[in-house]
MARVO-654342 format. One line per field, with one value per residue: residue in three letters; z, x, y of N, C-alpha, C, O in turn. Coordinates in pm, 1 decimal, always signed. Each point is the difference from the previous one (the first is absolute). Layout:
// MARVO-654342
type	(ALA;...)
n_c3	(Z;...)
n_c1	(X;...)
n_c2	(Y;...)
ca_c3	(Z;...)
ca_c1	(X;...)
ca_c2	(Y;...)
c_c3	(Z;...)
c_c1	(X;...)
c_c2	(Y;...)
o_c3	(Z;...)
o_c1	(X;...)
o_c2	(Y;...)
END
This chain:
// MARVO-654342
type	(UNK;UNK;UNK;UNK;UNK;UNK;UNK;UNK;UNK;UNK;UNK;UNK;UNK;UNK;UNK;UNK;UNK;UNK;UNK;UNK;UNK;UNK;UNK;UNK;UNK;UNK;UNK;UNK;UNK;UNK;UNK;UNK;UNK;UNK;UNK;UNK;UNK;UNK;UNK;UNK;UNK;UNK;UNK;UNK;UNK;UNK;UNK;UNK;UNK;UNK;UNK;UNK;UNK;UNK;UNK;UNK;UNK;UNK;UNK;UNK;UNK;UNK;UNK;UNK;UNK;UNK;UNK;UNK;UNK;UNK;UNK;UNK;UNK;UNK;UNK;UNK;UNK;UNK;UNK;UNK;UNK;UNK;UNK;UNK;UNK;UNK;UNK;UNK;UNK;UNK;UNK;UNK;UNK;UNK;UNK;UNK;UNK;UNK;UNK;UNK;UNK;UNK;UNK;UNK;UNK;UNK;UNK;UNK;UNK;UNK;UNK;UNK)
n_c3	(+3019.8;+103.5;-59.0;+25.5;+169.8;+32.7;-122.3;+133.2;+116.7;-126.9;-57.5;+213.0;-4.7;-140.8;-66.0;+165.3;-80.3;-80.3;+78.4;+77.9;-161.3;+106.7;+24.8;+207.0;+123.8;-72.6;+7.4;+128.8;+25.9;-198.6;+176.8;+39.9;+21.9;+202.7;+57.6;+107.1;-155.7;-74.9;+135.9;-78.4;-193.7;-0.5;+104.1;-116.0;-105.5;+139.1;+19.5;-174.8;+26.9;+93.0;-48.4;-124.4;+109.2;+68.9;-156.6;-100.1;+125.9;+6.4;-172.4;-10.4;+84.6;+205.3;+51.8;+29.9;+205.5;+109.7;-13.1;+147.2;+204.3;-31.3;+112.7;+214.9;+127.8;-40.3;+49.6;+255.2;+99.0;+14.8;+148.6;+164.9;-45.6;+41.8;+187.8;+175.6;-41.6;+126.8;+195.8;-120.5;-175.8;-159.7;-109.8;-88.9;-196.2;-158.2;-18.0;-134.2;-221.0;-48.0;+14.8;-121.4;-203.5;-30.9;+8.4;-250.9;-131.7;+36.6;-110.1;-250.6;-48.5;+60.7;-175.5;-178.7)
n_c1	(+11684.2;-159.3;-78.7;+116.7;-80.8;-133.3;+6.6;+106.6;-172.7;-68.1;+142.2;-1.5;-164.9;-72.4;+116.9;-46.2;-189.8;+37.1;+145.2;-195.9;-19.1;-93.9;-193.7;-70.7;-55.6;-111.4;-217.2;-170.8;-72.8;-113.6;-164.4;-9.3;-177.6;+160.8;-76.8;+170.0;+144.3;-84.5;+46.1;+213.4;+52.1;-41.9;+135.4;+157.7;-53.1;-18.8;+219.5;+112.9;-70.7;+91.3;+210.4;-99.5;-56.6;+224.6;+125.7;-119.0;+46.2;+234.6;-47.6;-97.1;+157.1;-128.6;-127.8;-0.5;+36.3;-184.6;-25.8;+18.2;-14.4;-158.3;-27.5;-35.4;-154.8;-164.4;-49.0;-16.4;-177.5;-135.6;+79.0;-128.5;-208.0;-11.1;+2.3;-150.6;-105.3;+14.5;-71.4;-93.5;+152.3;-86.5;-143.6;+139.9;+62.4;-171.9;+24.0;+177.9;-23.4;-153.9;+68.0;+166.6;-2.2;-14.7;+145.0;+112.4;-117.5;+4.8;+202.2;-18.6;-82.8;+140.4;+169.5;-173.4)
n_c2	(-2560.4;+93.3;+191.2;+208.3;+143.8;+161.0;+194.2;+166.3;+96.1;+160.7;+172.1;+117.8;+93.3;+196.1;+154.0;+115.9;+137.0;+206.4;+154.6;+76.7;+167.8;-218.8;+20.7;+127.1;-177.9;-169.9;+14.4;-22.3;-217.8;-15.0;+108.3;-203.7;+146.6;+21.4;-208.3;-122.1;-72.1;-185.9;-142.4;-47.1;-165.1;-237.3;-168.2;-57.8;-170.9;-141.8;-51.4;-113.8;-189.5;-166.9;-53.0;-151.8;-197.8;-78.4;-108.9;-186.6;-206.4;-94.6;-166.6;-202.3;-118.2;+20.2;+183.7;+240.3;+23.7;+56.4;+234.4;+142.7;-76.5;+99.7;+204.0;+43.4;-94.1;+146.3;+193.7;-5.6;-46.2;+188.9;+161.8;-38.9;+112.1;+218.0;+83.4;-54.1;+205.0;+185.9;-14.4;-130.0;+9.5;+148.2;-198.2;-156.3;-7.7;-77.2;-243.7;-53.5;-23.8;-177.5;-215.9;-94.3;-60.5;-217.9;-214.5;+25.7;-135.6;-193.8;-67.6;-51.8;-182.6;-169.4;-18.8;-42.5)
ca_c3	(+11.1;+69.3;-122.2;-76.8;+53.8;-44.6;-142.2;-29.1;+99.1;-59.8;-87.5;+48.1;+62.9;-94.9;-26.7;+50.6;-17.8;-159.6;+16.9;+75.2;-74.8;-62.0;-142.0;-68.4;+60.1;-116.2;-89.1;+93.1;+76.9;-41.0;+74.9;+100.7;+164.6;+92.7;+45.7;+111.6;-77.5;-51.3;+140.7;+29.1;-98.5;+28.7;+112.0;-40.5;-93.9;+77.9;+52.0;-74.0;-48.6;+147.3;+30.6;-95.1;+42.4;+113.4;-71.1;-59.2;+110.4;+37.8;-111.5;-21.1;+105.7;-5.0;-120.3;-148.6;+3.6;-29.5;-133.7;-71.3;-8.2;-116.9;-117.6;+33.2;+11.7;-146.9;-34.8;+35.0;-71.3;-178.5;-23.1;+26.4;-87.3;-134.9;+19.5;+3.6;-140.6;-86.4;+62.3;+131.9;+50.0;+83.0;+104.4;+163.9;+27.4;+5.2;+122.9;+116.3;-11.5;+31.5;+115.6;+45.0;-28.4;+85.7;+116.5;+10.1;-11.8;+112.2;+93.8;-34.4;+34.9;+121.4;+91.6;-1.7)
ca_c1	(+102.7;-58.0;-56.3;+110.1;+57.4;-120.8;-1.6;+117.9;-27.9;-108.8;+74.6;+99.4;-108.8;-53.2;+138.6;+54.3;-82.9;+57.3;+100.6;-37.9;-114.4;+112.7;-23.5;+103.4;+130.1;+85.7;+32.2;+45.4;+110.7;+46.8;-4.7;-122.9;+46.7;-69.2;-135.0;+26.2;+10.3;-108.7;-67.4;+58.2;-31.6;-140.6;-16.2;+29.8;-56.0;-107.5;+49.7;+8.8;-142.1;-42.7;+61.8;-65.6;-127.4;+15.4;+67.2;-112.3;-95.8;+52.2;+15.4;-161.2;-84.1;-39.2;-81.2;+79.5;+114.9;-78.1;-32.6;+143.2;+92.1;-58.1;+68.4;+141.7;-17.3;-56.5;+132.2;+106.6;-5.9;+31.7;+82.9;+68.1;-73.6;+44.5;+161.2;+26.7;-54.5;+103.5;+130.8;+11.5;+85.3;+15.9;-107.6;+62.0;+79.4;-84.4;-73.7;+75.8;-6.2;-95.7;+12.8;+81.6;-74.2;-129.8;+60.2;+36.3;-137.6;-112.9;+76.9;-15.3;-124.5;-40.1;+76.2;-25.2)
ca_c2	(-80.6;-101.4;-79.9;-71.1;-103.5;-130.1;-89.7;-40.4;-109.3;-127.7;-53.3;-76.7;-97.7;-95.0;-41.8;-105.3;-77.4;-42.5;-96.3;-99.5;-115.8;-68.7;-1.0;+126.4;+20.4;-54.0;+118.0;+109.0;-26.8;-93.3;-151.0;-14.6;+14.9;-99.3;+29.8;+98.6;+142.5;+55.0;+44.4;+114.1;+89.7;+37.9;+110.4;+115.4;+73.7;+27.0;+98.6;+138.0;+46.0;+57.2;+105.0;+89.2;+61.2;+83.5;+132.7;+85.7;+51.8;+125.3;+138.5;+33.4;-31.5;-122.1;-18.8;+2.3;-84.5;-125.1;-51.9;+27.9;-120.8;-51.8;+33.2;-9.2;-140.3;-50.2;+51.9;-74.5;-132.7;-3.4;+35.7;-135.4;-108.4;+74.4;-27.8;-135.5;-69.3;+40.8;+6.1;-71.7;-8.6;+106.9;+32.5;+9.1;+107.8;+103.4;-5.1;+45.7;+150.3;+33.8;-20.8;+109.3;+136.5;+21.9;+71.5;+151.9;+71.9;-2.2;+67.6;+155.5;+44.4;-33.1;+56.2;+178.1)
c_c3	(+72.6;-98.1;-106.4;+80.4;+34.9;-103.0;+0.6;+115.7;-57.5;-110.9;+55.4;+43.5;-107.3;-38.9;+112.0;+20.1;-140.0;+25.2;+97.9;-82.6;-75.8;-171.4;-76.5;+32.9;-99.9;-97.8;+81.1;+78.3;-50.3;+51.0;+86.2;+139.7;+44.3;+54.6;+110.7;-45.4;-50.3;+107.4;+56.3;-77.0;+24.6;+124.7;-22.7;-85.8;+76.4;+91.9;-57.8;-53.2;+145.5;+14.9;-133.4;+27.9;+122.3;-52.4;-41.8;+94.3;+69.5;-68.3;+4.1;+111.0;-38.6;-138.1;-95.8;-17.4;-37.9;-145.1;-84.7;-32.8;-86.6;-160.8;-14.0;-49.1;-166.6;-54.3;-1.4;-74.4;-152.2;-8.9;+46.8;-112.0;-134.2;+32.7;-20.8;-143.0;-116.7;+39.4;+124.5;+60.7;+94.7;+142.3;+175.8;-10.1;+37.5;+134.5;+142.1;-2.7;+23.0;+169.6;+65.4;-27.8;+112.7;+149.8;+15.6;-16.7;+143.8;+120.8;+0.5;+21.3;+150.8;+95.1;-12.3;-108.2)
c_c1	(-44.2;-82.1;+99.2;+90.8;-101.4;+25.6;+118.3;+19.3;-78.6;+59.6;+98.0;-85.0;-19.3;+120.5;+21.5;-110.1;+24.2;+93.6;-28.5;-39.1;+106.6;-25.2;+90.5;+153.5;+106.6;+25.3;+90.7;+146.1;+91.9;+31.6;-125.0;+80.9;-52.8;-131.2;+39.7;+11.8;-120.4;-88.1;+38.6;-52.9;-159.9;-17.0;+57.4;-77.5;-140.4;+28.2;+6.5;-137.8;-65.9;+53.5;-13.0;-119.9;-13.6;+39.9;-105.5;-91.7;+40.9;+21.3;-119.3;-104.1;-64.6;-92.3;+68.6;+122.6;-17.8;-52.4;+135.7;+67.7;-62.9;+82.3;+143.6;+47.3;-8.4;+158.0;+121.0;-49.1;+34.2;+140.2;+93.3;-22.3;+89.9;+145.8;+7.7;-24.6;+146.0;+131.8;+14.5;+126.5;+31.0;-79.5;+58.0;+85.3;-78.7;-86.8;+85.5;+28.7;-99.9;-11.9;+90.0;-84.9;-154.8;+71.0;+22.5;-89.3;-50.4;+87.6;-0.7;-102.8;-55.7;+110.5;-5.1;-2.1)
c_c2	(-132.1;-109.2;-104.5;-127.8;-137.0;-67.1;-81.0;-139.9;-83.4;-56.6;-119.5;-116.6;-74.8;-55.4;-134.8;-120.3;-91.7;-92.2;-121.4;-121.5;-51.4;+5.2;+121.8;-7.4;-44.8;+136.2;+138.4;-22.4;-124.6;-144.7;-3.5;+5.4;-92.9;+58.4;+108.1;+142.2;+35.5;+7.1;+125.6;+158.3;+57.7;+107.4;+111.6;+56.6;+38.4;+104.7;+126.4;+30.3;+51.9;+146.6;+106.4;+42.4;+69.1;+139.7;+85.4;+63.2;+103.1;+139.5;+76.1;-36.0;-117.4;-35.7;+3.5;-99.5;-171.2;-24.6;+56.8;-116.5;-83.2;+46.1;-31.7;-151.4;-29.1;+74.5;-101.6;-118.0;+13.6;+11.0;-137.3;-125.4;+32.4;-51.7;-130.1;-70.7;+30.8;+17.2;-98.9;-31.3;+114.8;+42.3;-3.3;+101.0;+146.2;+11.8;+37.5;+160.3;+79.5;+13.2;+156.1;+145.2;+9.3;+54.7;+104.1;+77.3;+10.0;+62.9;+155.6;+49.6;+27.2;+111.7;+140.9;+15.5)
o_c3	(-25.2;-2.8;-42.0;-44.7;-5.2;+5.5;-58.1;-15.0;+36.1;-27.9;-69.0;+19.8;+4.8;+19.1;-49.5;+43.2;-9.7;-25.6;+2.4;+38.2;-71.8;-70.5;-107.6;-45.1;-4.5;-35.9;-37.2;+16.1;+73.5;-44.5;+15.5;+36.7;-55.2;-4.4;-2.7;+54.8;+14.0;-26.7;+58.7;+46.8;+8.4;+0.0;+54.8;+14.9;-51.9;+32.8;+50.3;-36.4;+3.6;+30.1;+12.5;-36.6;+26.8;+51.1;+24.5;-12.8;+32.3;+43.5;+6.4;-1.0;-104.1;-72.6;-62.4;-110.4;-59.9;-50.6;-104.3;-116.4;-20.3;-93.8;-99.6;-80.2;-44.9;-45.8;-102.8;-91.0;-63.2;-84.7;-67.9;-20.3;-70.5;-88.9;-90.6;-32.9;-91.1;-83.1;+104.8;+120.8;+110.2;+87.0;+92.5;+108.5;+78.8;+55.6;+106.6;+100.8;+32.4;+53.6;+72.8;+91.3;+48.7;+53.1;+105.3;+56.2;+36.3;+96.1;+95.1;+35.2;+27.0;+108.5;+66.3;-45.8)
o_c1	(+65.6;+11.3;-16.8;+60.5;+33.3;+9.6;+4.9;+84.0;-2.6;-39.8;+37.5;+66.3;+20.7;-6.9;+32.0;+37.2;-8.7;-24.9;+85.2;-6.4;+80.0;+100.4;+59.3;+82.4;+102.1;+111.3;+106.2;+83.8;+89.4;+70.0;-49.4;+101.1;-92.4;-18.3;-63.7;-62.8;-18.4;-76.4;-79.0;-35.1;-36.4;-61.8;-60.4;-9.7;-47.1;-93.5;-45.6;-17.4;-68.8;-82.1;+44.5;-33.5;-101.2;-41.8;+3.6;-55.7;-76.5;+25.8;-3.9;-114.6;+25.7;+25.2;+35.9;+25.9;+76.5;-9.1;+35.5;+37.6;+69.0;+35.4;+65.7;+92.7;+78.2;+81.1;+55.4;+77.7;+72.0;+39.4;+98.7;+79.9;+39.0;+55.0;+72.6;+36.4;+36.5;+89.7;+54.0;-11.1;+51.4;+23.3;-44.3;+8.7;+42.7;-40.9;-49.8;+20.9;+18.5;-35.8;-47.7;-27.0;-39.9;-31.4;-28.1;+9.6;-22.8;-54.3;+6.8;-7.0;-83.5;-34.0;+67.3;-16.0)
o_c2	(-101.0;-122.5;-114.5;-97.4;-118.4;-122.6;-108.4;-88.7;-117.7;-113.1;-94.7;-101.8;-121.2;-121.4;-108.1;-109.1;-122.4;-117.8;-88.8;-116.8;+59.9;-9.9;-6.9;+79.5;+68.7;+38.3;+50.1;+88.7;-41.8;-91.0;+111.7;-59.8;-59.9;+121.6;+105.3;+90.6;+120.9;+92.8;+74.0;+108.3;+117.3;+106.5;+92.2;+121.8;+101.2;+73.1;+102.7;+116.3;+102.0;+86.7;+114.1;+112.7;+64.8;+104.0;+120.6;+109.0;+90.9;+112.2;+122.9;+44.7;-60.6;-96.2;-99.9;-47.9;-75.6;-111.8;-55.0;-14.3;-99.9;-71.4;-30.2;-10.7;-83.8;-80.4;-38.8;-29.1;-77.3;-80.1;-28.4;-91.5;-93.1;-65.1;-40.9;-112.9;-74.2;+14.3;+35.5;-21.2;-19.5;+83.9;+68.0;+57.7;+84.3;+102.0;+36.1;+67.5;+117.3;+104.9;+87.0;+78.0;+105.8;+106.5;+57.4;+109.2;+115.4;+54.6;+78.0;+117.7;+86.4;+47.2;+78.9;+113.2)
END
């Protein structure tokens, strides 16, 4: 359950980083965001990836978790790239859903 949470956090982070790039914004959002919003999205993207790494470390320990994050990041980056290519308009909504799912999985995994 924690690795699923890590994958969802990574998807959330990569979605935020994808939406922070001004060249993807017209396709995904229909407009360009101000630079302040781009900076916030970059921060949220980095935070999502950091939380994903912490979840992998929590699930498998420092040695294996630090290696497992590469697989999680590869999977999440591929999913976001494919969704950005074929379903760019829905990517922001999917990002919100992955955030909710990640929080729910983390809560379920750590509460017992």
